[in-house]
N, C-alpha and C positions, 0 to 999 in steps of 0.2 A: 594533306600531308605536305610538308615543306620540300622544296627541291633539294637536291644533293649537289654539293660542290663538285664531287667527282664526276657525276653525270654531266654537270654543266661544262666541265673541262673537256670531257669526251665529245659533247655536242659542238663545242667551239672548234675542235680539230676536225670534226666531220664536215663543218662548213667549208673547209679547204678542199674537199674532194673535187676532182676535175671530171669524174665520170659518176653517173648514178649507181648506187648499190643495186645489185640484182633484186628484182621485185618478187618474182614467182618463187614458190617453195622449191620447185625443181631446179631452177637456176641457182638459188641460194645453196641448196644441198650439193649440187655439182661443184660449186666453188669451194665449199667447205671440205668436201672429199678430196679435191685437188690440193688444197692448202695443207690438209692433215695427212696427205699421202695414203688414203685408203678409207674404205667404208667402216672398218672396225674402229679406227681412231675417231672418226666422226660420230659413230654411234655412242662411244664411251663419253665423248665430250658433251653430247646432247642428252645422254641418259635414256637412250632408246635402243632397240635391238638393231643389229646389223642388217637384218632383213628389212626392217622399216626404212632404213636409209637407202637400201637398194631399190625399194619400191618408189621412193620419191625421185631418185635419180632416173629411173626408167619411165617416170611419168604416170605410174599406176595409181599413186596417191598424189592428190593435188592440194588439199586443204588441211593443213595441220591444226590440231587442237590449239587453243589460245596459249597455253603454257609452252608447248613445243614451238609455236610460231614465234613467241617472244625470245626463247632461248636461241633459236636459229638466227633470227635477225641480229641479236646481240653478238653472237659468235662471228657472223659474217662481217658486221661493222667493225668489230675489234681487229679483224685481219685485213680489211679493205684498204688498198692503197697505202701501204706502210711508208713508202718513200715520201709521198705527198704529206702524210701526217707528220713525219719527222722533220721535213722542211718547214712546215708551218710552225711547229713547236720551236725549232731552232730560231726562226725569224722573230717569234714573239719573245723568246728568251734572250735574244742578243740585241735587237734594235727596236722593235715595235711595242713591246709590252702587250697588255690586254686591258679590256674595259669590263668592269664589274658593275652590273645593275642589280640592285637588291632592294628588297623591302624587308626590314628587320628592326629589332629593337636595339637602339644604340643609346649609350649613356656614357658619362665620364666618371673616371675614378679620380676624385679631387678631394680637397680639404672638406672636413665635416662642416655642415651648415650651408654649403653652397647649393644652388638650385640646378644641379646638373643631373636630375633624375633621368633615368632611361625612358625613352619614348620611341614609338615606331616612326621610322623615317624611310623615305624613298631616296636612295642615293645611286647615282651613276657616276663612276669615277674611273679615270684611266690610271692604271698602275704601271710603274716602270718595269723594264725588262727583268731586273733582278727578282722581283716578286713573281713574274710569270715563270721564270726559271725555277724558283723555289717551289711553286705550286705544282708544276709539271713533274719535277724530280720527285717530290713527295708522293704524288699520285702513282708514279711508276714503281716506287719502292713500297707501295702498299700502305700508305699513311691512312689513318682513320679519318672519318669525316670531321671529328673534333680538331685534329691536327691541321687539316686543310683550312678549316674555319679560322683557326688561330693565325695562320699565315696571312689569310685575306684580311683579318682584323688588323694586323700590324700594318699592312699596306694601306688600308683605308684610313687608319689613324694617322699615318705619316702624310698621306697625300690630301685627304679631305679635311680632317680636323686640325692638323698642324700645318697645312699649306706647305708641304714638302719641307717640313721642319724650319719654317721661317717664323713661326709663332707658337704659342702654347707649348713650350718645351716641357717635356716630362709628363704631359697629359696622357693618362691611360684611358683606353676606350673599352667599354663593355659592349660586346657584340653577340647577341643571341636571339632566340625566337625567330629564326629566319623563316619568312613566309614565302619568299620568292628569291631566286638567284639565277642570273643569266650572265654568262661570260662570253665575250666576243674577242676575236683576235684583231 
C-alpha cells in the first residue's frame, strides 16, 4: 500500500519533537486522560469503556490489543507538544519550506505525438514555503488525500520539471501511482 501524504506531513512535524512521546500504555493513557480532562472523554476517543481506561491508568492493564495500541499512540502523537509542532509548521511555511522524496509515476501533459509518456521516477525536491503552507493548511482543514496530492504535484511541477518556472512554461504534470512519499522539514 502506498504511503499517505497526510501521514507523511504528520511524521515530518513529529520529527521536530524535543522530547520523546510516552512509550508505555500506562504513560500514554495518563497523558491522554490529562489532555482530555477525564477518563470518560479518553474512553470515548479511544472507543473503549471508562473502566478500561481507569485500569490502564492504574497500571492493572499493561499491554493493549494491537488496534487499541494503534489508536492510543495516534491520539497521543496528535496532541504531543502542540507548540513545538506549531513552531515547526510556521517555520516551514514562512522560511524553510519542505523536502518531498517520492517514488511515483510522473508524466507530462503535452502536445499529441510527443514522447512524454508517464513513467515511474524517484524524485527528491525542495518545495518553497508557500507550498508547505498550502499543504499544512489543507491538512488542517481536512483535505482529502487527492487534494494534498494535487498541491504536491503543482509544487513538483514548478520546481522540478519547470525549474522554478524558468523553462517549459505551461507544461502540465501527471502525478499518480504513488509508491512512496516522505516529507521532511
